[in-house]
N, CA, C and O atoms as a GROMACS GRO file, in nm:
protein
  308
    1MET      N    1   5.940   8.520  10.252
    1MET     CA    2   5.978   8.470  10.121
    1MET      C    3   5.892   8.526  10.008
    1MET      O    4   5.947   8.564   9.905
    2PRO      N    5   5.758   8.534  10.022
    2PRO     CA    6   5.679   8.588   9.912
    2PRO      C    7   5.723   8.728   9.872
    2PRO      O    8   5.723   8.762   9.754
    3HIS      N    9   5.762   8.811   9.970
    3HIS     CA   10   5.807   8.946   9.938
    3HIS      C   11   5.933   8.939   9.852
    3HIS      O   12   5.946   9.016   9.756
    4ASN      N   13   6.027   8.849   9.884
    4ASN     CA   14   6.150   8.834   9.806
    4ASN      C   15   6.119   8.789   9.664
    4ASN      O   16   6.182   8.836   9.569
    5ILE      N   17   6.023   8.698   9.648
    5ILE     CA   18   5.985   8.652   9.514
    5ILE      C   19   5.926   8.768   9.436
    5ILE      O   20   5.958   8.786   9.318
    6GLN      N   21   5.841   8.846   9.500
    6GLN     CA   22   5.778   8.960   9.432
    6GLN      C   23   5.883   9.063   9.389
    6GLN      O   24   5.878   9.114   9.277
    7ALA      N   25   5.977   9.093   9.477
    7ALA     CA   26   6.082   9.190   9.444
    7ALA      C   27   6.168   9.141   9.329
    7ALA      O   28   6.200   9.217   9.238
    8ALA      N   29   6.205   9.014   9.331
    8ALA     CA   30   6.286   8.957   9.223
    8ALA      C   31   6.206   8.954   9.093
    8ALA      O   32   6.261   8.980   8.986
    9SER      N   33   6.078   8.924   9.102
    9SER     CA   34   5.993   8.922   8.982
    9SER      C   35   5.992   9.058   8.916
    9SER      O   36   6.008   9.068   8.794
   10GLU      N   37   5.974   9.160   8.993
   10GLU     CA   38   5.970   9.296   8.938
   10GLU      C   39   6.106   9.337   8.882
   10GLU      O   40   6.115   9.397   8.775
   11LYS      N   41   6.212   9.305   8.954
   11LYS     CA   42   6.347   9.344   8.910
   11LYS      C   43   6.383   9.280   8.776
   11LYS      O   44   6.436   9.347   8.688
   12TYR      N   45   6.356   9.149   8.762
   12TYR     CA   46   6.398   9.076   8.643
   12TYR      C   47   6.286   9.058   8.541
   12TYR      O   48   6.308   9.001   8.434
   13GLN      N   49   6.167   9.106   8.573
   13GLN     CA   50   6.051   9.094   8.486
   13GLN      C   51   6.021   8.948   8.449
   13GLN      O   52   5.984   8.917   8.336
   14LYS      N   53   6.037   8.861   8.549
   14LYS     CA   54   6.006   8.717   8.537
   14LYS      C   55   5.912   8.682   8.651
   14LYS      O   56   5.930   8.728   8.764
   15TYR      N   57   5.812   8.600   8.623
   15TYR     CA   58   5.708   8.574   8.722
   15TYR      C   59   5.686   8.425   8.740
   15TYR      O   60   5.671   8.350   8.644
   16LEU      N   61   5.685   8.383   8.866
   16LEU     CA   62   5.660   8.245   8.902
   16LEU      C   63   5.511   8.217   8.884
   16LEU      O   64   5.426   8.291   8.933
   17LEU      N   65   5.480   8.110   8.814
   17LEU     CA   66   5.341   8.069   8.792
   17LEU      C   67   5.316   7.936   8.860
   17LEU      O   68   5.400   7.846   8.855
   18GLN      N   69   5.203   7.925   8.923
   18GLN     CA   70   5.160   7.798   8.982
   18GLN      C   71   5.042   7.750   8.898
   18GLN      O   72   4.943   7.821   8.882
   19ILE      N   73   5.054   7.630   8.844
   19ILE     CA   74   4.952   7.572   8.758
   19ILE      C   75   4.900   7.445   8.823
   19ILE      O   76   4.978   7.361   8.869
   20ILE      N   77   4.770   7.431   8.826
   20ILE     CA   78   4.710   7.310   8.881
   20ILE      C   79   4.650   7.230   8.765
   20ILE      O   80   4.560   7.276   8.695
   21LEU      N   81   4.703   7.109   8.746
   21LEU     CA   82   4.655   7.017   8.642
   21LEU      C   83   4.617   6.886   8.708
   21LEU      O   84   4.698   6.823   8.775
   22LYS      N   85   4.494   6.846   8.687
   22LYS     CA   86   4.444   6.720   8.742
   22LYS      C   87   4.475   6.707   8.891
   22LYS      O   88   4.513   6.600   8.939
   23GLY      N   89   4.458   6.816   8.964
   23GLY     CA   90   4.476   6.814   9.109
   23GLY      C   91   4.620   6.824   9.158
   23GLY      O   92   4.642   6.824   9.279
   24ARG      N   93   4.715   6.831   9.069
   24ARG     CA   94   4.857   6.844   9.109
   24ARG      C   95   4.905   6.985   9.082
   24ARG      O   96   4.862   7.049   8.986
   25ILE      N   97   4.993   7.033   9.166
   25ILE     CA   98   5.049   7.167   9.151
   25ILE      C   99   5.184   7.159   9.081
   25ILE      O  100   5.268   7.077   9.116
   26TYR      N  101   5.202   7.245   8.981
   26TYR     CA  102   5.328   7.255   8.907
   26TYR      C  103   5.370   7.402   8.905
   26TYR      O  104   5.288   7.492   8.924
   27TYR      N  105   5.499   7.424   8.882
   27TYR     CA  106   5.553   7.560   8.875
   27TYR      C  107   5.624   7.580   8.742
   27TYR      O  108   5.686   7.489   8.688
   28THR      N  109   5.614   7.703   8.692
   28THR     CA  110   5.685   7.743   8.572
   28THR      C  111   5.708   7.894   8.580
   28THR      O  112   5.678   7.956   8.682
   29VAL      N  113   5.759   7.951   8.474
   29VAL     CA  114   5.793   8.094   8.473
   29VAL      C  115   5.744   8.156   8.343
   29VAL      O  116   5.746   8.094   8.237
   30SER      N  117   5.703   8.280   8.355
   30SER     CA  118   5.668   8.363   8.241
   30SER      C  119   5.738   8.496   8.261
   30SER      O  120   5.766   8.536   8.374
   31GLY      N  121   5.766   8.566   8.152
   31GLY     CA  122   5.827   8.696   8.169
   31GLY      C  123   5.875   8.757   8.040
   31GLY      O  124   5.864   8.698   7.933
   32ALA      N  125   5.928   8.876   8.054
   32ALA     CA  126   5.978   8.952   7.939
   32ALA      C  127   6.118   8.904   7.902
   32ALA      O  128   6.204   8.886   7.988
   33ASP      N  129   6.138   8.882   7.772
   33ASP     CA  130   6.271   8.850   7.722
   33ASP      C  131   6.337   8.982   7.685
   33ASP      O  132   6.311   9.038   7.579
   34LEU      N  133   6.421   9.030   7.774
   34LEU     CA  134   6.484   9.160   7.756
   34LEU      C  135   6.587   9.162   7.644
   34LEU      O  136   6.637   9.268   7.607
   35THR      N  137   6.619   9.044   7.590
   35THR     CA  138   6.711   9.036   7.476
   35THR      C  139   6.636   9.023   7.344
   35THR      O  140   6.698   9.015   7.238
   36ASP      N  141   6.502   9.019   7.349
   36ASP     CA  142   6.419   9.002   7.228
   36ASP      C  143   6.302   9.101   7.231
   36ASP      O  144   6.185   9.061   7.231
   37HIS      N  145   6.336   9.229   7.234
   37HIS     CA  146   6.237   9.337   7.228
   37HIS      C  147   6.131   9.327   7.337
   37HIS      O  148   6.015   9.365   7.316
   38ASP      N  149   6.170   9.276   7.454
   38ASP     CA  150   6.081   9.265   7.571
   38ASP      C  151   5.957   9.180   7.545
   38ASP      O  152   5.854   9.201   7.610
   39LYS      N  153   5.965   9.085   7.454
   39LYS     CA  154   5.852   8.997   7.426
   39LYS      C  155   5.824   8.910   7.547
   39LYS      O  156   5.916   8.859   7.610
   40ASP      N  157   5.696   8.894   7.581
   40ASP     CA  158   5.656   8.806   7.690
   40ASP      C  159   5.666   8.662   7.644
   40ASP      O  160   5.620   8.628   7.535
   41LYS      N  161   5.726   8.578   7.727
   41LYS     CA  162   5.746   8.438   7.691
   41LYS      C  163   5.716   8.347   7.808
   41LYS      O  164   5.720   8.388   7.924
   42LEU      N  165   5.686   8.222   7.776
   42LEU     CA  166   5.672   8.116   7.875
   42LEU      C  167   5.798   8.031   7.871
   42LEU      O  168   5.870   8.030   7.771
   43LEU      N  169   5.824   7.962   7.978
   43LEU     CA  170   5.939   7.873   7.986
   43LEU      C  171   5.908   7.746   7.906
   43LEU      O  172   5.826   7.665   7.947
   44VAL      N  173   5.976   7.729   7.792
   44VAL     CA  174   5.957   7.611   7.709
   44VAL      C  175   6.092   7.550   7.676
   44VAL      O  176   6.195   7.618   7.678
   45ASN      N  177   6.091   7.420   7.644
   45ASN     CA  178   6.215   7.352   7.609
   45ASN      C  179   6.240   7.361   7.458
   45ASN      O  180   6.168   7.431   7.387
   46ASN      N  181   6.343   7.292   7.410
   46ASN     CA  182   6.379   7.298   7.268
   46ASN      C  183   6.272   7.243   7.176
   46ASN      O  184   6.268   7.276   7.058
   47GLN      N  185   6.183   7.159   7.230
   47GLN     CA  186   6.073   7.104   7.151
   47GLN      C  187   5.947   7.190   7.164
   47GLN      O  188   5.839   7.151   7.121
   48ARG      N  189   5.963   7.310   7.224
   48ARG     CA  190   5.855   7.406   7.244
   48ARG      C  191   5.745   7.352   7.336
   48ARG      O  192   5.628   7.388   7.323
   49GLN      N  193   5.784   7.265   7.430
   49GLN     CA  194   5.692   7.212   7.531
   49GLN      C  195   5.708   7.294   7.658
   49GLN      O  196   5.819   7.331   7.696
   50LEU      N  197   5.597   7.321   7.724
   50LEU     CA  198   5.599   7.395   7.849
   50LEU      C  199   5.680   7.319   7.954
   50LEU      O  200   5.661   7.199   7.974
   51VAL      N  201   5.772   7.389   8.020
   51VAL     CA  202   5.853   7.330   8.125
   51VAL      C  203   5.780   7.348   8.258
   51VAL      O  204   5.751   7.461   8.299
   52LEU      N  205   5.752   7.237   8.324
   52LEU     CA  206   5.684   7.238   8.453
   52LEU      C  207   5.770   7.163   8.555
   52LEU      O  208   5.839   7.067   8.521
   53ALA      N  209   5.764   7.208   8.681
   53ALA     CA  210   5.836   7.141   8.789
   53ALA      C  211   5.740   7.119   8.905
   53ALA      O  212   5.645   7.194   8.923
   54LEU      N  213   5.767   7.016   8.984
   54LEU     CA  214   5.682   6.984   9.098
   54LEU      C  215   5.707   7.076   9.217
   54LEU      O  216   5.618   7.096   9.300
   55THR      N  217   5.828   7.133   9.225
   55THR     CA  218   5.860   7.224   9.335
   55THR      C  219   5.934   7.346   9.279
   55THR      O  220   5.989   7.342   9.169
   56ILE      N  221   5.934   7.452   9.356
   56ILE     CA  222   6.008   7.572   9.316
   56ILE      C  223   6.158   7.540   9.311
   56ILE      O  224   6.229   7.590   9.224
   57SER      N  225   6.204   7.459   9.402
   57SER     CA  226   6.345   7.419   9.405
   57SER      C  227   6.382   7.343   9.277
   57SER      O  228   6.487   7.370   9.218
   58ASP      N  229   6.297   7.250   9.236
   58ASP     CA  230   6.322   7.177   9.111
   58ASP      C  231   6.325   7.271   8.991
   58ASP      O  232   6.408   7.257   8.901
   59LEU      N  233   6.235   7.368   8.990
   59LEU     CA  234   6.230   7.464   8.881
   59LEU      C  235   6.359   7.546   8.878
   59LEU      O  236   6.416   7.570   8.772
   60SER      N  237   6.404   7.589   8.994
   60SER     CA  238   6.527   7.666   9.005
   60SER      C  239   6.647   7.587   8.951
   60SER      O  240   6.730   7.641   8.878
   61THR      N  241   6.655   7.461   8.986
   61THR     CA  242   6.763   7.374   8.938
   61THR      C  243   6.757   7.360   8.786
   61THR      O  244   6.859   7.367   8.718
   62THR      N  245   6.638   7.341   8.734
   62THR     CA  246   6.620   7.328   8.588
   62THR      C  247   6.669   7.453   8.517
   62THR      O  248   6.739   7.445   8.416
   63ILE      N  249   6.633   7.569   8.570
   63ILE     CA  250   6.673   7.696   8.509
   63ILE      C  251   6.824   7.713   8.511
   63ILE      O  252   6.882   7.767   8.416
   64GLU      N  253   6.888   7.669   8.617
   64GLU     CA  254   7.033   7.683   8.628
   64GLU      C  255   7.110   7.600   8.525
   64GLU      O  256   7.216   7.642   8.479
   65TYR      N  257   7.057   7.484   8.488
   65TYR     CA  258   7.131   7.390   8.405
   65TYR      C  259   7.086   7.382   8.260
   65TYR      O  260   7.144   7.307   8.182
   66GLU      N  261   6.985   7.458   8.223
   66GLU     CA  262   6.937   7.456   8.086
   66GLU      C  263   6.940   7.597   8.029
   66GLU      O  264   6.946   7.695   8.103
   67GLU      N  265   6.936   7.607   7.897
   67GLU     CA  266   6.934   7.736   7.828
   67GLU      C  267   6.789   7.775   7.800
   67GLU      O  268   6.717   7.702   7.734
   68TYR      N  269   6.748   7.891   7.851
   68TYR     CA  270   6.614   7.943   7.826
   68TYR      C  271   6.624   8.089   7.785
   68TYR      O  272   6.732   8.147   7.784
   69PHE      N  273   6.511   8.147   7.750
   69PHE     CA  274   6.510   8.286   7.706
   69PHE      C  275   6.573   8.379   7.809
   69PHE      O  276   6.566   8.355   7.929
   70ASP      N  277   6.634   8.484   7.759
   70ASP     CA  278   6.691   8.589   7.843
   70ASP      C  279   6.786   8.534   7.950
   70ASP      O  280   6.779   8.572   8.067
   71ARG      N  281   6.874   8.446   7.908
   71ARG     CA  282   6.963   8.371   7.998
   71ARG      C  283   7.039   8.458   8.100
   71ARG      O  284   7.051   8.421   8.216
   72LEU      N  285   7.089   8.571   8.056
   72LEU     CA  286   7.171   8.654   8.145
   72LEU      C  287   7.091   8.716   8.259
   72LEU      O  288   7.147   8.745   8.364
   73ARG      N  289   6.962   8.736   8.239
   73ARG     CA  290   6.881   8.801   8.341
   73ARG      C  291   6.784   8.704   8.408
   73ARG      O  292   6.714   8.742   8.501
   74PHE      N  293   6.780   8.580   8.362
   74PHE     CA  294   6.678   8.488   8.406
   74PHE      C  295   6.691   8.448   8.552
   74PHE      O  296   6.593   8.455   8.626
   75ALA      N  297   6.805   8.406   8.593
   75ALA     CA  298   6.823   8.355   8.729
   75ALA      C  299   6.897   8.455   8.817
   75ALA      O  300   6.966   8.417   8.912
   76GLY      N  301   6.881   8.581   8.786
   76GLY     CA  302   6.944   8.685   8.869
   76GLY      C  303   7.092   8.698   8.847
   76GLY      O  304   7.166   8.738   8.938
   77ARG      N  305   7.137   8.667   8.729
   77ARG     CA  306   7.279   8.676   8.697
   77ARG      C  307   7.316   8.819   8.666
   77ARG      O  308   7.433   8.848   8.638
   0.00000   0.00000   0.00000
């Protein structure tokens, strides 16, 4: 699985981040917005708050149902 994540990260220029806050692990994404001059961005919501998930699966579900930067390339579409 790590190899698949790495290959997808390189292909779509999006990277899975693991963040540890107060002893808990959270996941989010950073990457190039290929629709906005390749600017590097973090996954944030409409209120400009960092989007964090407890599992990679939860993060994947969030990405599928919400609008984020570079929507067409974000989830491998």
